[in-house]
N, C-alpha and C positions, 0 to 999 in steps of 0.2 A: 754469607749470612753472619759470620762472626764479626765482620766490620760493622754491619748494620746493627747487630745487637750491642756492640760496644758503644756505638753512637747513642742509642737509646739509653743505655746505662749512664753514660756521661751526662746526658740531659737530665735524667731523673735524679741522679745523685747531686747534680748542681742545684737543683731546686730544693733538695733535702738540706743541702748546705746553707742555701739562702734562708731557709726557715729559721735557722738559729743564728743568723748573722746580726740580728738586732735592728738598728735604725733603717727606715725605708728610704727610698730615693730622694724624698724632700728634705731629709735630715742634713744639717750643715756638715756633720762629720762624715757623711757618705757621698755628698754631692757637691762638687766644686762648680762655681759659676763658669759657664762656657767662656771661651776666649773672646767671643764677640759681645759679652755682656755690657761693656762700657763703650762700644764703638758707635759711630754715627748711624749705623744701620741696625741698631738694637731693636727698633720698632718692627722692621721687616722680619728679623729673626724671631721675634715673639709672635708675629702673625703666622709664621710658618708652623708654630706649635699648635695653632688653633685649627688647622685644616689637615685632612688626611693625605697620605701619600698619593692616593688615587687622584685627588684634585691637583696636587703639585706636579705629578707626572704628566697630566694632560696639557700643562703649559697654557698657551693661548687658547686652546680648545676648551679649557675649563670655563671660559666666559660665554660659551654658546648655549642657547636653549636647545633642548633636543633629547634624544634617547640614545643611550650607549649600552653596550653589552660586554660583560666581563666574566670570564670563566674563573672559577676558584673554589676554595673551601671557606665556608662562613661559620663563625662561632658566635653564638648568642649567650653571653655571660650575664645571668640575672643574679643580683645581690639582694639579700633581704636583711633587714635590721637597720638600714640607714635612717628611715623615718623615725624609728624609736630612738636612735642615737641623737638625732636632731632635737627631738622632744626632750630627751634627757638633759642635754646641755642647755636647753631653753627654759627649763623648769625654774619657777621662782615662787613656789608655794611655801607654806609653813614647813619648818624643819620636821622631818619624819620622826616618828616615835620608834625607838629601838625595841627589841624583844624584852629588854629589861625594864621598859617603861620610861627610859630617859630619852630626851630629844637628841637626835644625832645631828652632827654638823656636816655629815658627808654630802648631803644634797646642796647645802649652802656653799661648801667649798667648791663643789663641782660647778655650780651655776656661776659663781663669781669669776671663773676663768673665762667665760664668755665665748665669743666667736672665734678667737684665736685658737683656743684648745679644740673646738669643734672642727675647724678647718684642718688643723694638724692631724686630728684623728681620722677624719674622712680621707684625706689625701695620703696619709701614711698607708692606709689599707688599700685604697684604690691604686696608689703608686706602685705598690708591690705587684699587684696583678698585672697592671699595664707593663711594668718592667719585664715580667715573664713573657707577655704576649709579644712585645717588641723584640726581645731576645730570640724568640722563635720566628722572627721575620713577619710577624703579623702587622697589618695596617689597621689602626683604630679608625673605623669609619665614623662612629658617633658614640657620644655618651648620652644616654636617655635617662637622666636622673640617676637611678641606681642600677642601670643596665649598660652593657657595653656590646657593641656590634663590631666584630673584627673580620677582616677579609685577608685571605692568602691568595693573591692572584697567581695563576699558573695555567699552563696548557692542559688539555685533557690527558695527554700522555703522562703528565706529572701528577695526576690526581692521586694514585696510590701512595707514592712517597710523601706527598704533602699531607694527606689524611693521617698517615702514621705519625707525622711530626705534630700535627694539630692535636690529635688525641693524646699523645704523650704530654704535650704542654698542658692540656686540660686536666690530666691526671695529676700533674705536678701542682697546678693551681689548687685543686681540691685538697691534696695532701697538706699543702702549706697554709691555705687561707680559709678553708671551711672550718666551722666551729671556732671562729676567731673571737676570743673574749677581749673586749676593749677594757680600758682602765676604769670605766664608769659602770661596768657590769652588764653591758649590752652585748649579746652574742650575735655575730655576723655570720650569715650562711651564704653558700654559693651553689647555684645549679647551672648546668651548662648544656646547651644544645648545639649540635654540629650537623651541617648538611653540605653537600657538594653539588656543583653544577653551574649553570649560567645565571648571573645576577643582572637584572635590568635596572639601569639608573635613569631617572627622570630629572632633568635639569630645568628649573624655572628661574626667571629673572625679570628685573626691571632696571631702571637706571640707577638704583640705589642699593639693592640687595640681591643676593643670589642664594638659592637653596637647592639641595638635591635630595631625592628620595630613592629608596631601594625597594624593588619589588620582583615578582616573578616566582616561578615554581620553587626555586631554591630557598627564597626568603620564606615562603609558606612552610616549607619542610623544616627549616630551622626554628620557626615559631612553634610548630607542632612538637618538635624534639624538646625545646625548652619547656613547653607546657607539660609535656609528659614526664619531665624530670622532677625529682624531689630534691630537697636540699641535700647537698653532699654527693650528688650523682652526676654522671655524664651520660647523655642519651644522644645517639646518632641516628640519622635517617637510614632507611633500608639501602639506598644507593651507596651511601658512604660505607655502610657495613660490608657490602659486597666488594668494595675496593680495598678494605682494610686488611692488614696482615693478621687475620683472625686468631691464629694459633698463639700469638704473643699475649693475648688478653683473655681473661675470663669474663663472661657476659651472661645476660639473660634477655630473652626476646619477649617484648611486651605484646599485649593483645593487638595493639595497633600496627604491629609489624616493625616498630622502631626498636632499637637495641640499646639496652642499658649496660654500660661498661662498669663492672664492679670495681670500685676504687681500691678497696683494701686488698684485693687479690687480682689486680688487673695485669700484673706481670707474670709471665710464665715462670716455671720453676728454674729454668736456665737463667733468666734475668734476675730472679730473687737470689740465686746462689752467687751470681756475679756481684750483686749489690752488697751482699754480706762481706765480701772480701775487699771491697773498695773503700778507700779513705775519702770521705766527702771533702776534707780540707785540701786534698791534692787535685781535685777536679779543676781543669783549666778551661771550662766551657766559656767563661766570661772573658777570657783572653784571646779567643779565636775570633778575629775580625774586629771591626770598629764597634765601639759602644754606641748606644742609641743616639746620644747627642752628636756624635761625629757624623752619623748618617744625615741628620738634619743640617749640620754645618756645611756639608758638601754642596747643598742646594743653594746656599746663600749667594754665592758669587754668580750663579747662573740665572738669577731672577731678573727679568727685564722690568721696566716701569709698568708696562701694560699688565704683565703677570702679577706684579705687586698690587695693582689696582683690583684685579680679579680676586686675589686672595683676601684682600681687605673686605670685599663685598660679601664673601662667604663667612666673615668673622662677625660675631655679635657686636652691635654698635656700642654697647657699654664698654666693651674691651677696647675698641678703637678710640673712643673718647679718652679713656685713661692713658692709652699709649701716646696719643697725640699731645696730651698734657704732661708727658714725661713722668707719669705717676706709676708707682708700683702696683701691679695687679692684685697683690694680696690685700690692698685696701678695698677691693671690690667685695670681699667676703664679709657678709653680715647676715644677721637675722632681722628681717624687716617684714612689715605687714604689706601684703600685696593681694591683688585680685587676680586670680588665675582663670584663664579660659582655655578649655580643650575643645577644639572644633574638628570634627571628622567630616570629610567630604566624601560623599557616596559616588565612587567613580565607576565607569563602565567595566564590565567583566572581561571584555576582549578588545583588542586593537590598541597597540602601544601608542600610536599617534593620537587616537581618540582619548586615551587616558591622559597623555601629556597635555592635550588641549584643554581637558576638563580641569586639571590641576593648575595650569597656567591661568585660566580664567578665574578660578577660585582665588588664587593668590592675588591677582589684580584687584578683585573686589575686596578681599580682606585687607590688603595693604592700604587701599584708599581709606577704609574705615579706621584703620589703626593710625594713619596720619592725622585724621580729623580728631580722633578721640585720645590720642597720645598713648596708644598701646604699643607694645614691642613684640614682634614675632621672634620668639626665642628659638624654636626648632620646628622642623618639618620631619615627621616620622612616617615611614611606610612599612616598617618591619615589625611593628608591635600591634597597633590597633587600627589597621587600615591606613588611609591617607589622612594624617592628623596634624593639625597645626597647634603648637603650644604658644599661647599668647599671654603676656604678663602686663598688667597695669600697675604702675607704681614703681617703676625702675628708677635708678638714680638719674637725675636730670629731667624726669617726667613725673615727679611725685605731685599728686594733688589730693585734696581731701575727699573728692567725689569719685574715686576709682570704681566702686560698685555701680554707680549710676552710668558712668562712661562705658563700662563693660556690657551692661544690659542693653543700653541704647545701641551700642555698636553691634551686638548680637542680633537685635531686632532688625537693624538696617541691613546686615549681612543676609539674614533670612529673606527679607523682601527682595534684595538684589538677586539672590540665588533663585528665588521663585520666578523672577522675571526672565532669568536666563536658563530656566528649566534644570536647575541644579538642586540637590538635596543635601542637607547637613544635619548633624546632631551636635548639640553644644552643651557643655557642662561648665558652670561658673561657680567659684567659691572665693571666699575672702578669709585670710588668716595669716599667721606668722609662718615664714618659711626661710630656710637657709638659701641665700643667693650668693653665688661666688664661683671661684675657679675650682674645677673638679678634675682630677686626673693625675698625671705624671709631669715632672718638670719639662719634659720634651714633647708631651702630647696631652693637652688638656683643653677644656672648653668651659664656657660660662653656663652654669646649670642652676636649677631651682629644685630643692628637695623639701618635702614637708607633708603633713597630713592633708593640708588644704589642696596640695597638688594631686595627691592620690585620689582624694574625694572628687575633684573636678573630672578626672579621667573616668572614674566609675559612674558618675552621673551621666556623662556623655555616652558611655557604653550601654547603660541599663535603661535609659530613656531616649530611644532613637527618635530622630526627626522632630525634636523639641528643644527648647531652651530651658534647661533644668538648672536650678541654683540652690544653694543652701540658705538656711534661715538668716545667717549673718549678712550675706549679700542683700537679701530682701530687706532686712531691717535698716541697713545703712544706706540704701539707695535713694531714699526720699521719693520713690516712685509711687504711683497710685496703688494702694493695697488691692483694689479690684482687679489689677492686672496680674495678680499672682494666684495660681490655683494649686492647692495642696495635692501633691502626687501620692499615688498609692505606694504603700511600703513594699520595697524590694530588698531582700537580704543581700548585703554587699560586704565584702571582706574588709574588716577593720573599721566598720561603721556601726556605732551603737544603735540599738533597736529604737531608742526614743528620739533619734534625730529626725527632724521634719524637713522635707525638701519640697520645692515648689517649681511649677512651670511658669515661666514668664510669657504671658500671651496678652498682648495689648487689646483691651476692649475698645474697639474703634467706633463707638457710638458718636454720632455727630454732636450730641449735646454735652459732651464731656468738657469741663472747663479747661483742664490741661491735658494734652494728649499723652504725655509721659511724665516728664519731670515736674514735681511740685516744689516751687521755690520756698525757702524758709519764710515763715510769716512773722518772725520776731527775732530779736537778738537776745540770746541767753545772757542773763546777768549773774555774775559770780558773787555779787554783793560786796566785794572788797573795794577799798579805796584805790583809785588809780595812782600809780607811782611814776614820778619822773616826767610827767607830761603837763606840768604847770603852765609853761609858755603856750603850748598848743591850746589848752583849755582857756587861757586868757584871750587868745585871738577869737576862739569860738564864742565866748561870752560877749565880746564886743559886737560880733555879727548878730547874735541873738538879741542884744539890746536894740539894735537897729530895727529888727523885725517887730519888737514889742512897741516901739515908738509909733505914734500915729503918722501916717504918710502925709507929707506936705504937698498940696496940690501944685504949687508953683515950683517945687523942687524938681530938677531934671532927673530922669530915671537912670541915666548912665550913658556911657559912650555909644551903646547900641540900643538905647531906649528900652531897657529891660526893667521889669518890676521886681523880679526875684533877687534874693541875695544868694550867691553861689560860692561854695567852698569846695576845694579839691584836696583830698588827703592822699598823698602818694608815698609809698614805701615798698620795699621788698618784702617777701614772705617772712613772717616770724617777727616783725618789728612791732606788732601790737595795734594794727589798724582797727580790728574788730573790737578790742578792748576800749580803745579811744571812742569809737562810735557808741559803745555801751554808756560810757560816762556822759557823752553829749546828749544822748537820749534821756538819761536820768535827769540831767540839769534842765533840759527843755520841759519835761513833763512836770517837774516841780514848779515851774513857772506857768503852768496851765497851757502849754503849747501842745497841740495834737501832733503826734509823731507817726508818720506813715513810712514803713520800712519795706524794702524789697531788695532781693539779691539776684543778680544776673547769674546765669549758669553757662558753663562752657558747652554743655551738650545742646543748648538752645541758642547758641550764638547766631545761627542763621535763621531763626524763627522770627518772622516779622512781628513787631510790636510786643515781643514777649515781656520786656521790662515794664512797659506801660501797662500791660495787662496785669502783671504782678502787683503794681501799685494800686490799680483800680480794685482788684480782688481784695486787697487788705483794707483799702479805704471804705469799702461797703460791706466788708466781712462776708463775701460771697461764698467762701469755703464752708460756711455754716448752712448754706442753702442746699436742699436735697434735690432740686430739679431746676430745669431751665425756667419754668414758670415762676418759681420762687425768686430767682435772680432778677427776672424781668420786673416783678412786683416791687422789689427793693429799689430799682432804678426809677420806676414810674412814680413811686412815692416821694423820691428825692427831688426830681426835676420840677420845674414850673410848668403850668398848663400849656403855654405856647411852645414848649420844647418836647412835649410828649410825642408829637408826630415825627421827631427826628431820632427817637430811640432805636428805630430799626437799623440805624447805622452801626449799632453795637452788637448786632446779631452774631456776626462771625467772630468778633473779638472776645465777647463774653459768653458766647454760646447760649444766647437767649432766642426766643421766637416771638418777635413782635411784627405784626403785619404792616405793610405800607402800600400805598396806592400805585406809585409808579417807580420804575427802576432807574436810578441815576446812572449817568455815564461814569466810567471807571475813574476818570480824572476828577470829575466833580465829586464823586463819592469819597475819594481820598481827602479832598479839601474839606468836605462836610464832616467827615469822621474826625479830622483834626480839630475842627471848630467845636464839635460835640464834646470831645475829650477835654479840651481847654475849658469849656463851659463847666464841666463837672469839677475840675480842679479850682476854677475861680470861685464857684459857689461854695465849695468846701472851705477855701481860704477866707472867704468873707464871714462865714459863720464861726470859724475858729482860727486862731493863729496856727499856722501849719508849718511843720518841718518835714521835709522829705529826705530820707536817707536811701542812697543807692550804693549797696556794697558790691564789690567786684565789678566795678563799672567797665573794666577792660573787656568784659564779655557782653556788653549791651549791643543789641543789634542796630543796624543802620536806621530802620524805620522809627525805632524808639528814640534815637538821638534827634532825628528830624522833629518828631512831635514834642520832645522835651525842650527843644529850643523855642518852639512856639509857646509852650507853657511858661517858660522863663520870661518871655516878653510880655505875657498877658496876666500872669498870676503872681500875687504878692505872697511869697513863701521863702523859707530858708531851705535851700537845696544843698545837701552835702553828698559828694561823690567820693568814694574811696576806690583807689585803683593801684595796681602794681605798675612799675615802670614798663613802658613799652620798649621791646628790643629794637635796635636800629634796623634790623632786617624786616620788622613788622611794625611800622609806625601806626599810630591811630588813624582811623578813617577820617576823611575830611569833615564829615558830619560831627564826629566827636571833637575834633580840634576847634570847631566853632564855639564849643562850650568850655572844654578843658583848658584851652590855651587862650581864651578870650581875656581882654583887659578887665572885664568886670568880675572875673573869677579870682577868689582869694586862695593862694596856694599855701599848703602846709606840707613840708617834706619831713617825714619822720626820720630822725637819725637815731643812733644807738643811745641807750641809757647810760647815765654816769655809773662808775663802779659802785658807789655807795647805794645807788638806786637798785642795782642788780642784786645786791645782798638783801635789801628790804623786800624786793620782789620774790626772791626765793623763800624768805620767811613767810610771806603772805600765801604763796602757792600751797604750802603744806601746813599752814596755820601753826607756826612755831614762833617763839620769841628770840631764839638764839641759834647760831650755826657754829660748827667747829671752825677753828682758824684756818685749817687747810682748805676747806671748801670755800671759805671767804676769799682766800688768795686766788683760788682757781677762778671764781666768779669775777674778781677784780681784773685779773691779768689775761684771761683767755676767752672770755665770753664775747668780747668786742661789742658789748652793749646790746646784744640780741636777746630779747625776752624769751623767745622760743628755745634758745640754747639753755637758759636757766631751767625752764620747765622740763625739757627732755633730760637734762643732766640729773636733776634731783629725782625725777620719777624713775630713771634707770637705776640710780644708786639705791633707791628704796626697793625697787623690784628685785635686785640681786642681793639685797640685804647688806650692802656695803655701808649703808647708813640706817639708823633707826631713830624713831621719835620716842622720847622718854618724857614722862611727867612725874614731878616730885615737888614736895613742899619745900620752900626755901625761906630762911630767916635772914634778914640783913640784905645788903645791896651788893654783895660780892660772893661769888662761888667759884671754886676751882675744882676741876675734876680731872681724872687721868683715865684715858682710854687707849687701847691698842687696837688698831684697825688693819685690814688687809691692804696690800699694795693696790692703789686705785688703777694702776696700769693694767691689771688683770681684767678689769671690767670696762674701763673707758680708755680708748687708745690715746696715747701720748699725754696722759695725766699721771705723772709719777709721784712717788712719795708716800710716806706713812705717817699718820697723825698719832702721836703718842701722848699729847697733853692738850687739853681743851680748857681755856680760861674765858669766861664771859662775865660782864658787869651789868647788873640790873640797874635801870634808871627809875624804877618805881620806888614807892615808899618802903619803909623797913618792916611793915606789917606782914604777918604770915599770909602766904598766898599759894595758889597752884601755878607753877611755872613749867611750861613745855619748852624743851630744847631739842636740838638736833645734833646727834653725835655719830661718830664712826662706830660701826657695829664691832663688838669684840670678836676675837677669833674663837 
C-alpha cells in the first residue's frame, strides 16, 4: 500500500505544481513544435490530432460501419463559463460606466483584442485540462463545445486500479482548474462525472464522411453522474464507487445512490501528511514515460494510405480544406454569424443493430439534405442529449446570405423524409454570432462551435420535442411565409430571457398558396448613394437602354437567333458589387419611364420548376397584395384580352389560381400552351410599357424557367439583365442556361475590382464621412484588391470594435491637421499592422464655415 499511496501523492503533487507553473500547453515558451512540424507528412500528423486513440488503434477497422464494445472508465468533464467568455470577448457596446461615473476603457480594450485573445484564453484553459487527462493516459473521445468525454480502456480486472487513477486525476483537475478566473473577469467552473463498464460505439459512414457515437449503460451512468454534480465536485456511479479504494477519499452519498467525492478533503490523513512533507518542485511525474506529443508521433510512421483516408473522413471538412491548402489551423478561429441546427433522432430503446440501422438511415437522409443546402455536419453526439447531430450553416467556403432559409428548408425536408421512413426527430434552429475554431490541446483538438446561439438551439430541440423550433432571428431572416411560423408556448430554459419568443416552423400546405416556402425578394433595396467606380459598366448599360427606347425597325433583323429582347449578363464573384450595380441600372431605367420587373432566384428553390418565371409574374401583377386565389385570378382576367380568357386555366398550378376549363390538355400540349400563355403576358406588358427585367442570382434559375425565358427573349421586346456568379468548372451551367448566357446576342459585363481611389471613396460613402485617416487609406489602397465587400466589412468591424470613430466638428479654411493615437490594428484585423499617430486631410470645399465629418482612429 505504501507504493500505491506514494504514486497517488506523486500525481496529486504534480498537479499542484502544474497549477503554479504559468503558461498552458499552447504557450510558445512551454510548447515546442513537434519534430514533424515541417515535414512532408505534416498534414497526416495534424489529422492524427483530430481523432481519438480509439479510432487510431482500430486501424483499417475504423473505416467499417458497425457496432463495437469497449470496457473502460469514462469521464464526462463539463465546463461552464465558456459561453459568457465568448460573449465577453465579442462585446462591442458602448463603454461601461465605472462606479465613479466615468466611462471605463476596459471593455473597449478587451474587445479590440478580438478572436486571437479569445482563442488563446479558451485553449489555455482547455489545454491544461486535456494535458492532465492525457498524462493520466486518458483518451479524449470528443469535445462537445464546452464538454469533454474521456475514455480509459482496460479489462475488467483492471477496473479498480484504473478508477483510482481516474478519480485522482479528476480531483487534480478540480483543484487546479475550478474557480478559474480569466483575465477578463469571467469565472470558469468544472464539474465531473465518472462511470465504469462497457461502452457501445456505433459507427456510421458514407463515401465522404464517417462519424461515431457512444452509448450504453455506462454512458447513461456517466451522464447521470455529471448531471448530479455541481460546479467544483466529482460524482461517480455506484458501480465505480464499489470498485474504488474508498478509504483514501472522503465522500457523501447522494439520494440517487451516486457518490460525491469531496474535493477539499478527498485525501485521507495519510495522504495529506505525506503531501505536506513533499516539495512540489521535485516531483518527476512528467519525466516518467513519453510526453503526449511523443505518443502521437509514434503512430505517424505506422499509418497506411488507407488508414490516412479513414482518419481524414473522421475529421471536420473545414480542417481538411485548410490542411490541404497548407494553411495554419489558427486562421480557422473566428467569431462569425452562423445558423445552428441541433437534430435529435429518436432511436429504438433496444437492439444494437436496430439502433445502428436507425442512425445510419438518419445520417444518410441528413447528409443528402446538407449536400443540397450547403450545411455541415459538425458532430454526432450520443453521450449528452440522445443521438444528436450538430449541423452548421455558414461555415468557411459555404457562406451564403440565406442560411436561415436553407436551415429551415432542410429541416422541413428531413422531417418529411423521416416520416416516410417511420423515423422521428426534434430540431432546434438559431442564428447568431458564435466562436468557431480549433478547441483543445496542441496534440488533441477538434473544430468546435461555442456561443449563446448554440446553447439555445440545443435547448429548443430538447424542450420542444418532435417539432422544428427556431428563434425569432431565424424566422425574421428566413424570408419564408410568416403563416408557416406558430408562436410556441413559453418554457423556462436555462440562460434564456423570459421575453424571448420562439416559433415552430410548420408549413401550411394549402394548395392555393402562392409560394410553398421561400418568398423571393420583391425589390432591390436602394441605399441612395451614388455608384462609385462603375462608370464603364453604366455606359454599356445606357447604350443598351437607348436601343430599347428607340422605336423598333420593321425591316431590321432581330439578331443571330431572331431574338427581340436585348440581353445583358453581369458576372462577378461574391462581394464585387453586382447588386449595387443593378440598383443603379434600375434607377436610371425608371428615370426614363421604363417599367422594371425584378426577381431573384434562390438556392433553396433551384429544383422547383418555373420558380423564377413565377417570381417575375408575381411582381409584374403585384400578386403578393392579393389575399386569395380568386383575387389573383381576377387580376389576370382583367389584364388579358377576351379571346385569351379561356387559356387562363393554364396558370392554375403556376400562380395558384382556380379557373375552370372545359377539357384537359395532354401534358406535352399543356407545356407548350403554358409557354405561349406566359409569353403572351410578357409581350402585352412590354407593348404597354417599355420593360426591363432584372434576374438576380441567375445561377440558381431552374431548368424550366431557362427554357421559358428563351422563348420570352425571342418573342418579347424588353431589356433583360441577368446577374450571376461564375460557374465552377466542376458545375458548369446547364445547357438551357448556356443558350442565353453564352449566346452571341448577350452582352457580357465582367466586374473587376475597383481602383484604389474608388475604394477610398466607397469607404467614405458607406459610413457617410468626408475624410479617412491616412493609415486606413493605405490599407484600402494596398490590401483590398478592389473588392467592395472588403471595404464594407473592414470599416464596419473597425467601428464595431471602436478602433475607429466618426467625429463631427466645425472647420474654417480648407486645411486641417489633427493628431490621434490609435491601437494597433493587428489586434482586431489579422495581418493589418501599424499605428496611426497623425491624421492630415485637405478639404476641397469653399472656405466658409461648415459641418465636416471625418473618420479617425479611436484614442486609447
